[in-house]
C-alpha positions as CSV (number, residue, x, y, z in Angstrom):
1,M,144.8,116.6,63.9
2,N,141.8,118.2,65.8
3,E,138.6,116.7,64.7
4,P,135.9,119.4,64.4
5,I,133.2,119.5,66.7
6,R,129.5,119.9,65.2
7,V,126.0,120.4,67.7
8,F,123.0,119.5,65.7
9,H,119.9,121.4,67.0
10,Q,116.6,123.0,66.0
11,P,114.6,125.9,67.0
12,G,112.3,125.7,69.9
13,C,114.3,122.5,71.6
14,S,115.0,123.4,75.3
15,S,117.5,120.1,75.2
16,C,119.4,121.9,72.3
17,L,119.8,125.3,74.0
18,R,121.1,123.5,77.0
19,T,123.7,121.2,75.1
20,K,124.7,124.4,72.7
21,E,125.3,126.5,76.1
22,Y,127.5,123.7,77.5
23,V,129.6,123.2,74.9
24,A,129.8,126.8,74.5
25,S,130.9,127.1,77.9
26,T,134.0,124.9,77.6
27,G,135.7,127.1,75.0
28,L,136.4,125.0,72.0
29,P,135.5,125.9,68.8
30,F,132.5,124.0,67.2
31,E,129.7,124.3,64.1
32,S,126.2,124.9,64.9
33,I,124.2,123.0,62.8
34,D,120.2,124.0,62.6
35,V,118.9,120.6,60.9
36,L,115.7,122.7,59.8
37,N,117.2,125.4,58.3
38,D,120.7,124.8,57.6
39,P,120.8,123.4,54.1
40,G,121.9,120.1,54.2
41,G,122.3,120.2,57.9
42,M,119.7,117.4,58.5
43,D,121.4,115.3,55.6
44,K,124.5,115.5,58.0
45,L,122.7,114.5,61.0
46,R,121.6,111.6,59.1
47,A,125.0,110.4,58.2
48,F,125.2,109.1,62.0
49,G,122.4,107.2,61.7
50,V,120.2,109.1,63.9
51,R,117.1,111.7,63.2
52,R,116.9,113.2,66.6
53,V,118.8,116.2,68.3
54,P,120.4,117.7,70.1
55,V,123.3,115.5,69.0
56,V,127.3,116.5,69.4
57,S,129.6,115.2,66.8
58,R,133.4,115.1,67.3
59,G,134.7,113.8,63.7
60,E,133.0,110.5,62.7
61,R,132.1,110.2,66.7
62,W,128.8,111.6,68.3
63,V,126.9,111.3,71.0
64,F,123.1,112.8,72.0
65,G,123.4,116.1,74.0
66,E,120.7,115.0,76.3
67,N,123.7,113.2,78.2
68,L,126.0,116.4,79.4
69,A,128.5,113.9,80.9
70,K,128.9,112.0,77.6
71,V,129.4,115.0,75.7
72,A,132.2,116.2,78.0
73,E,133.8,112.5,77.3
74,L,133.4,113.3,73.6
75,L,135.0,116.5,73.8
76,G,137.7,114.9,76.1
77,I,136.9,117.5,79.2
78,E,135.9,116.5,82.5
79,S,132.7,117.1,83.5
80,A,132.1,119.7,86.2
81,P,130.9,118.3,89.6
82,R,127.5,119.0,90.4
83,R,124.9,118.7,93.4
84,Q,122.3,116.2,92.6
85,L,119.2,117.1,94.6
86,T,117.3,114.1,96.5
87,P,114.1,112.9,94.7
88,Q,112.1,114.5,97.3
89,Q,113.8,117.8,96.7
90,L,112.9,117.4,93.0
91,R,109.4,115.9,94.1
92,D,109.1,119.5,96.0
93,K,110.7,121.7,93.0
94,L,108.8,120.1,90.1
95,D,105.2,120.8,92.5
96,R,105.9,124.1,92.9
97,I,106.7,124.7,89.1
98,L,103.3,123.0,88.2
99,R,101.4,125.3,90.8
100,V,103.3,128.5,89.5
101,A,102.1,127.5,85.7
102,Q,98.4,126.9,86.9
103,R,98.1,130.4,88.9
104,D,100.2,131.8,86.0
105,I,97.8,130.2,83.1
106,Q,94.6,131.3,84.7
107,A,95.5,135.0,84.8
108,V,95.3,134.7,80.7
109,P,92.1,135.9,79.5
110,D,90.7,133.3,76.8
111,A,91.6,135.1,73.3
112,Q,95.3,135.1,74.5
113,L,95.5,131.6,74.3
114,A,96.1,131.3,70.4
115,A,98.7,133.6,70.8
116,L,102.0,132.3,69.1
117,N,105.7,131.8,70.9
118,P,107.7,134.2,69.3
119,H,110.6,131.6,69.3
120,R,108.4,128.6,68.1
121,E,105.2,129.6,66.1
122,S,104.0,126.2,65.9
123,R,103.0,126.5,69.3
124,D,100.8,128.7,71.1
125,L,100.3,129.8,74.5
126,R,97.6,127.2,75.0
127,N,100.2,124.1,74.1
128,L,102.8,125.9,76.0
129,A,101.0,125.6,79.1
130,F,99.5,121.9,78.1
131,H,102.9,120.9,77.7
132,I,104.5,122.2,80.8
133,F,101.8,119.8,82.6
134,D,102.3,117.0,79.9
135,I,105.8,116.6,80.3
136,P,105.5,114.6,83.9
137,V,102.6,112.7,82.8
138,D,105.0,111.6,79.7
139,F,107.4,110.6,82.5
140,M,105.0,108.6,84.5
141,E,103.9,106.7,81.4
142,A,107.1,106.3,79.9
143,L,107.3,104.2,83.7
144,D,104.3,102.1,82.9
145,G,105.7,100.9,79.4
146,E,104.7,103.5,77.1
147,E,107.0,105.2,74.5
148,Y,108.6,107.9,76.0
149,T,107.7,110.9,73.8
150,Q,109.2,113.6,75.4
151,G,106.1,115.2,76.1
152,V,105.3,116.3,72.4
153,R,101.6,115.8,72.2
154,T,99.4,118.7,71.5
155,A,96.6,119.9,73.6
156,P,93.0,118.2,73.4
157,A,90.1,120.1,72.6
158,S,88.8,119.3,75.8
159,L,91.1,121.9,77.3
160,A,90.1,125.0,75.6
161,S,90.1,127.6,78.6
162,P,92.7,128.7,81.2
163,A,90.5,127.3,83.6
164,D,90.8,123.8,81.5
165,L,94.4,123.6,81.4
166,A,94.6,124.6,85.5
167,R,92.7,121.9,86.4
168,F,94.5,119.5,83.9
169,G,97.5,120.9,85.7
170,E,96.1,120.5,89.2
171,S,95.3,116.6,88.1
172,V,98.8,116.3,87.2
173,R,100.2,117.4,90.7
174,E,97.7,114.9,92.3
175,R,98.5,112.2,90.1
176,M,102.5,113.1,90.7
177,H,102.1,112.9,94.2
178,R,100.7,109.5,94.3
179,W,103.2,108.3,92.0
180,F,106.1,109.6,94.3
181,A,104.3,107.7,97.4
182,V,105.1,104.4,96.2
183,Q,108.7,104.8,95.2
184,S,109.7,103.5,98.2
185,E,112.7,101.4,97.2
186,T,115.7,103.4,96.7
187,G,116.7,100.9,93.8
188,A,113.5,102.3,92.3
189,W,115.3,105.3,91.4
190,Q,118.4,103.7,89.5
191,R,116.3,101.5,87.6
192,T,116.9,101.9,84.0
193,I,114.4,102.4,80.8
194,P,115.0,103.1,77.0
195,T,114.8,106.4,75.8
196,L,115.7,108.2,72.5
197,W,118.9,108.7,73.5
198,G,119.6,105.6,75.3
199,E,119.1,103.8,78.8
200,Q,118.5,106.3,81.3
201,S,117.9,105.9,85.2
202,V,114.5,106.9,86.6
203,Y,116.1,109.7,88.3
204,Q,117.6,111.1,85.5
205,L,114.1,111.3,83.7
206,F,112.5,112.8,87.0
207,E,115.3,115.3,87.0
208,R,114.9,116.1,83.2
209,A,111.0,115.9,83.8
210,T,111.4,118.7,86.2
211,W,113.8,121.1,84.4
212,H,111.8,120.8,81.3
213,S,108.7,121.8,82.9
214,A,110.8,124.6,84.6
215,Q,112.2,125.8,81.4
216,H,108.5,126.0,79.5
217,T,107.5,127.6,82.8
218,R,109.8,130.5,82.7
219,Q,108.8,130.7,78.7
220,L,105.3,131.1,80.0
221,E,106.1,133.6,82.5
222,D,107.9,135.6,79.8
223,M,105.1,135.3,77.0
224,L,102.6,136.7,79.8
225,D,104.9,139.6,80.5
226,M,105.1,140.3,76.7
227,L,101.0,140.2,76.5
228,G,100.8,142.5,79.2
229,T,99.3,139.9,81.6
230,L,99.9,140.2,85.6
231,R,101.2,137.0,86.9
232,P,99.9,135.9,90.0
233,D,103.1,133.8,90.6
234,K,106.6,133.7,89.5
235,L,109.6,131.1,90.1
236,T,112.0,132.4,92.2
237,A,116.0,131.4,91.9
238,D,115.3,129.2,94.9
239,D,112.8,127.6,92.9
240,L,115.4,126.9,90.2
241,D,118.3,126.0,92.2
242,N,120.4,123.2,91.5
243,L,118.3,122.5,88.5
244,P,120.5,121.9,85.4
245,L,118.3,124.3,83.2
246,P,119.4,126.4,80.2
247,Q,120.7,130.1,81.2
248,R,118.6,131.6,78.4
249,V,114.7,131.3,78.3
250,W,114.9,131.7,74.5
251,E,117.2,129.9,71.8
């Protein structure tokens, strides 16, 4: 008997979008459950003893959608091979992503910072830009023993202008370069730390921070286009190559 497959997600979640796209790519039929808007959706998720998304279930078994290899195992399919970037390559890509976000946010008139994200109205343009830069901060702080929150903090009042946000982005880039310079041991990248979806290696979290910031920079670019703001910089196909991003910019 075929066990029903379900994907639990919520609007505006980049990891949820990536998980749904991955499951859809297998060709297997599945039920998509928005835990915020589908009646009873959250109750169905809580029945597994979890409250976080994305989650993929098959019958009574479930895994967090963050780990696509685990999702493939649950679905009984082979995980497609993917060339992993080296830590140095990830560092270079993340630096480029943050630089693009810095330049683009500086082009935004102050009055447009309050523009709401059309696909996630709880986040305005100011908080979207802050989120891009805060994702790597959250990653580095988690390695120092802080709780890994996936960069869900809101922008402090001190970051009130596009220039403030760009300066914060520059400080994050500098901090990331200092952090990377001391990661000399190969074994450091395989060290694991606890996360909301289980043990993850430093490499896995660094890759996630990179593609996560990239996805939201794509959204920043799209919002600037919608507002009619000329972008001074733009992510290219080379910038995004070999990052495990969702295909779509928005859900």
